C-alpha positions in Angstrom: 0.0 0.0 0.0 2.8 2.4 0.9 4.5 1.9 -2.5 1.2 2.6 -4.2 0.6 5.8 -2.3 4.2 6.9 -2.8 3.8 6.2 -6.5 0.6 8.3 -6.7 2.3 11.2 -4.9 5.2 11.1 -7.3 3.0 10.9 -10.4 0.7 13.7 -9.0 3.6 16.0 -8.5 5.0 15.2 -12.0 1.6 15.9 -13.6 1.3 19.2 -11.7 4.7 20.2 -12.9 3.5 19.9 -16.5 0.0 21.3 -16.1 0.3 24.1 -13.6 1.4 26.6 -16.3 -1.7 25.9 -18.3 -4.4 25.5 -15.6 -4.6 25.6 -11.8 -7.5 23.2 -11.7 -5.2 20.2 -11.6 -3.6 21.7 -8.6 -6.9 21.5 -6.8 -7.7 18.0 -7.9 -4.2 16.4 -7.4 -3.6 18.4 -4.2 -7.0 17.5 -2.8 -6.4 13.8 -3.2 -2.9 14.2 -1.7 -4.4 15.9 1.4 -6.7 12.9 1.8 -3.7 10.6 1.7 -1.7 12.9 4.0 -2.7 10.7 7.0 -0.1 8.2 5.8 2.6 11.0 6.1 1.3 12.3 9.4 4.6 11.7 11.2 6.6 13.6 8.6 4.1 16.5 8.3 3.7 17.1 12.0 7.5 17.8 12.3 7.3 20.6 9.7 7.0 23.9 11.7 6.3 26.0 8.5 3.0 24.1 8.1 2.1 25.1 11.7 2.6 28.8 10.8 0.3 28.4 7.7 -2.2 26.6 10.0 -2.2 29.5 12.4 -3.0 31.9 9.6 -5.8 29.7 8.3 -7.3 29.2 11.8 -7.1 33.0 12.5 -8.9 33.6 9.2 -11.7 31.1 10.1 -12.2 32.8 13.5 -12.3 36.2 11.8 -14.8 34.9 9.3 -17.2 33.8 12.1 -17.5 37.4 13.2 -17.6 39.0 9.8 -20.6 40.7 8.3 -20.7 38.4 5.3 -19.5 34.9 6.5 -20.0 33.1 3.2 -17.6 35.4 1.4 -15.1 35.3 4.3 -15.1 31.5 4.5 -14.6 31.2 0.7 -11.7 33.6 0.9 -10.0 31.6 3.7 -10.6 28.4 1.8 -8.9 30.0 -1.2 -5.8 30.7 0.9 -5.9 27.1 2.1 -6.2 25.8 -1.4 -3.4 28.0 -2.8 -1.0 27.7 0.1 -1.6 24.6 2.3 -2.8 22.1 -0.2 0.0 22.6 -2.8 2.6 22.7 0.0 1.5 19.3 1.4 1.4 17.8 -2.1 5.0 18.9 -2.7 6.2 18.1 0.8 5.2 14.4 0.8 7.2 13.7 -2.4 8.7 10.3 -1.6 12.3 10.6 -3.0 15.0 13.0 -4.2 14.7 11.4 -7.7 11.0 12.2 -7.8 11.8 15.8 -6.7 14.5 16.2 -9.4 12.2 14.8 -12.1 9.3 17.0 -11.0 11.3 20.2 -10.9 12.9 19.7 -14.3 9.5 18.9 -15.8 8.1 22.1 -14.3 11.1 24.1 -15.4 11.1 22.7 -19.0 7.4 23.2 -19.4 7.7 26.8 -18.4 10.7 27.4 -20.6 8.9 26.0 -23.7 5.8 28.0 -22.9 7.7 31.3 -22.6 9.7 30.5 -25.8 6.5 30.0 -27.8 5.0 33.1 -26.2 8.0 35.2 -27.3 7.6 33.8 -30.8 3.9 34.7 -30.7 4.8 38.2 -29.5 6.8 38.8 -32.6 4.3 37.3 -34.9 6.1 34.0 -35.4 3.5 31.8 -33.7 -0.2 31.9 -32.9 -1.0 34.5 -30.2 -4.3 32.9 -29.2 -4.5 29.1 -28.9 -7.9 28.6 -27.3 -10.9 30.4 -25.7 -9.3 33.2 -23.6 -5.9 31.5 -23.8 -3.3 34.0 -25.1 0.4 33.7 -25.5 0.6 37.4 -26.3 -2.1 40.1 -26.5 -2.3 43.8 -26.9 1.4 44.2 -27.0 2.0 42.3 -23.8 3.5 38.9 -23.2 0.9 36.7 -21.5 2.0 33.1 -21.6 -1.5 31.8 -20.8 -1.4 33.9 -17.7 -1.8 37.5 -16.6 1.1 39.5 -17.9 1.9 40.5 -14.3 1.8 36.9 -13.1 4.0 35.8 -15.9 6.5 38.6 -15.0 6.7 37.3 -11.4 7.4 33.7 -12.6 9.9 34.9 -15.2 11.8 36.7 -12.4 11.9 33.6 -10.3 12.9 31.4 -13.2 15.8 33.7 -14.0 17.2 32.9 -10.6 16.6 29.2 -11.1 18.7 29.4 -14.3 21.3 31.5 -12.5 21.4 29.0 -9.6 22.0 26.2 -12.1 24.9 28.1 -13.6 26.4 28.8 -10.2 25.8 25.7 -8.1 24.9 22.7 -10.2 27.3 19.8 -9.7 29.5 18.6 -12.6 27.9 21.0 -15.2 29.9 21.3 -18.4 30.9 24.7 -19.7 28.5 24.7 -22.6 25.6 23.9 -20.3 26.7 26.7 -17.9 26.7 29.1 -20.8 23.2 27.9 -21.8 21.9 28.6 -18.3 23.5 32.0 -18.2 21.8 32.8 -21.5 18.6 31.5 -20.0 18.9 34.2 -17.3 18.8 36.8 -20.0 16.0 35.0 -21.8 13.7 35.1 -18.8 14.6 38.7 -18.0 13.9 39.6 -21.6 10.5 37.9 -21.4 9.8 39.8 -18.2 10.5 43.0 -20.0 8.0 42.0 -22.8 5.2 41.4 -20.2 5.1 45.2 -19.8 4.6 44.8 -16.0 6.1 48.1 -14.7 5.7 46.9 -11.1 7.9 43.9 -11.9 10.4 46.1 -13.6 10.9 47.8 -10.3 10.9 44.5 -8.5 13.5 43.0 -10.8 15.8 46.0 -10.3 15.3 45.8 -6.5 15.9 42.1 -6.1 18.9 41.9 -8.5 20.4 45.0 -6.9 20.0 43.3 -3.5 21.5 40.1 -4.9 24.4 42.1 -6.5 25.2 43.8 -3.2 25.1 40.5 -1.4 27.5 39.0 -3.9 29.9 41.9 -3.7 30.0 41.8 0.1 30.3 38.1 0.5 32.0 36.7 -2.6 35.3 37.1 -4.5 36.3 38.9 -7.7 35.0 36.2 -10.0 31.4 36.5 -8.6 31.7 40.3 -8.7 32.7 40.1 -12.3 29.7 37.9 -13.1 27.4 40.5 -11.5 28.9 43.3 -13.5 28.7 41.2 -16.7 25.0 40.4 -15.9 24.2 44.1 -15.3 25.7 45.2 -18.6 24.2 42.3 -20.5 20.7 43.0 -19.1 21.0 46.7 -19.9 21.9 45.9 -23.5 19.1 43.4 -23.8 16.5 45.8 -22.4 17.6 48.6 -24.7 17.4 46.3 -27.7 13.9 45.1 -26.8 12.8 48.7 -26.1 13.2 49.5 -29.8 12.0 46.1 -31.0 8.7 46.2 -29.0 7.0 49.5 -29.9 4.0 48.7 -27.6 6.3 48.3 -24.6 8.1 51.4 -25.6 4.8 53.3 -25.7 3.8 51.8 -22.3 7.0 52.9 -20.7 7.0 56.4 -22.2 3.5 57.2 -21.0 4.3 56.1 -17.4 3.9 59.1 -15.1 1.8 60.3 -12.2 -1.1 61.1 -14.6 -1.1 57.7 -16.2 -4.6 56.1 -15.7 -3.2 52.9 -14.2 -1.1 54.9 -11.7 -4.0 57.1 -10.8 -6.3 54.1 -10.3 -3.8 52.4 -8.0 -3.3 55.6 -6.0 -7.1 55.9 -5.5 -7.6 52.3 -4.4 -4.5 52.5 -2.1 -6.1 55.6 -0.4 -9.3 53.5 0.1 -7.3 50.7 1.6 -5.5 53.1 4.0 -8.9 54.5 5.1 -10.2 51.1 5.8 -7.2 50.0 7.8 -7.5 53.2 9.9 -11.1 52.4 10.5 -10.5 48.8 11.7 -6.8 48.5 12.3 -6.6 45.4 14.5 -8.8 42.8 12.9 -10.0 44.3 9.6 -13.3 43.9 8.0 -13.0 40.1 7.4 -11.5 37.9 4.8 -12.4 39.1 1.3 -14.5 42.0 2.5 -12.0 44.9 2.2 -12.9 45.5 -1.4 -16.6 45.4 -0.6 -16.7 48.4 1.8 -18.5 50.8 -0.6 -18.7 53.7 1.8 -14.9 54.1 1.6 -15.1 54.8 -2.1 -17.5 57.7 -1.8 -14.7 60.3 -1.4 -13.2 59.4 -4.8 -13.9 61.6 -7.8 -16.7 60.2 -10.0 -14.3 59.3 -12.9 -12.3 57.1 -10.5 -15.1 55.2 -8.9 -14.6 52.4 -11.4 -12.0 51.0 -9.0 -15.0 49.7 -7.0 -15.2 46.9 -9.5 -11.7 45.7 -8.9 -11.5 42.2 -7.3 -9.0 43.3 -4.7 -7.2 46.4 -3.3 -4.2 46.0 -5.7 -1.6 45.5 -3.0 -1.2 42.2 -1.2 -0.2 43.9 2.0 -2.9 46.6 2.0 -5.5 44.0 0.9 -4.4 41.7 3.7 -4.5 44.4 6.4 -7.9 45.6 5.3 -9.3 42.0 5.3 -7.4 40.5 8.3 -6.3 43.6 10.1 -2.8 44.3 11.3 -3.0 41.1 13.3 -3.2 39.1 10.1 -0.4 41.2 8.5 1.9 40.4 11.5 1.1 36.7 11.1 2.0 36.9 7.5 5.3 38.6 8.3 6.1 35.8 10.7 5.3 33.3 8.0 7.5 35.2 5.6 10.5 35.3 8.0 10.2 31.6 8.7 9.7 30.9 5.0 12.9 32.7 3.9 14.9 31.4 6.8 14.0 27.8 6.1 14.7 28.2 2.3 18.1 29.7 3.2 18.8 26.8 5.5 18.0 24.4 2.6 20.5 26.3 0.5 23.3 26.1 3.1 22.8 22.4 3.9 21.6 21.2 0.5 23.5 20.0 -2.5 22.9 19.5 -6.2 19.3 20.3 -7.3 18.2 21.1 -3.7 20.8 23.9 -3.6 19.8 25.2 -7.0 16.1 25.2 -6.2 16.7 26.8 -2.8 18.8 29.6 -4.4 16.2 30.3 -7.1 13.2 30.1 -4.7 14.9 32.4 -2.1 15.5 35.2 -4.5 12.3 34.5 -6.4 10.2 34.8 -3.3 11.8 38.1 -2.4 11.2 39.4 -5.9 7.5 38.4 -5.8 7.1 39.8 -2.3 8.4 43.1 -3.6 6.2 42.9 -6.7 3.1 42.2 -4.6 3.4 45.7 -3.1 1.4 46.6 -6.2 -0.5 43.4 -6.9 -2.0 40.4 -5.1 -0.6 37.3 -6.8 0.5 35.7 -3.5 -3.1 35.0 -2.9 -3.0 32.6 -5.9 -4.0 30.5 -7.7 -1.3 31.3 -10.2 2.1 32.3 -8.7 0.9 31.7 -5.1 0.2 28.0 -5.8 3.5 27.7 -7.6 5.5 29.2 -4.7 4.0 27.1 -2.0 4.2 23.9 -4.0 7.8 24.5 -4.8 8.4 25.3 -1.1 6.9 21.9 -0.2 9.0 20.1 -2.7 12.2 21.7 -1.4 11.4 21.3 2.3 10.3 17.7 1.9 13.2 16.7 -0.3 15.9 18.4 1.8 14.4 16.7 4.9 14.8 13.4 3.1 18.5 14.1 2.5 
């Protein structure tokens, strides 16, 4: 029986690695079955402290939902967090072997690489931009990759670090393969630029600057030279794409304080801050921050369209309005434990564990920065990816 269950878990993770870039529905189905089977891994799961932190957040959300004005919406929101954080984490964590982890990660990486490659071809008119109902590889001058252009940007940022980690830390990697992965870094950063996500432009600059400073302070001349080469190469690539992609050029040139998107974000941020001031400790309840219509009344009429937004356009403001500063503090504790454990996996791990830990550490930081202006950590895309990869890494490193 145990061999059968282990086999299912391995196959489920492999299937998710292929399908998660195309649909998150398989994450719900495969992860849900894995949760039902998690009893067989109870001993392993109960030792994972990070799962306890996630549980505290979910339990707090359920308690807050009980006392909310619209419990049905609040419960659905908490269940969404559970589905996009806890379920994929458990599915990844109970992977039965390092070999299964390796196969799953490279399946996931390869599928994303191929998807982005075809999306770039579609962007320049060399492939179909639309491949199904509401399935776009590129649209309106933005790289989509069957995702939101912003979500794709976050994933491209993380995958650039996976490629860089492979070039820096993979065991017994030949020189041609190292060069391929270095070029892959530029490939993913170029794809990020084509998404047109200005928030992730800032996030990429921030996280790579932070990484560069870390390397310069802790590593030798060779690593410092690699950083300088990467900065110059990225700058040249961005300049080339700036002129090759006129829609992106126009999007960048029109970015200023009067830009419609900027003004809409500033308006909804002001709404969020008013809500947090009104109920700072516990918030209005999960999923209810965006539904407090009275806080939109002070906006000018031509900006009240932001009432139709599905969220408050900043993960942290959205979380504080929904869960209060209490929920925000719980999330910060989760984030600290999250990054600390990933870094620990990097320091004690080897081979693919070390590579994934490196990419995930800097990728999480980049997406945390990007979510100052969006809410992709809530899932299903991006959020589900992050917590599933975290589960894979933590479970596999624990095996080793």
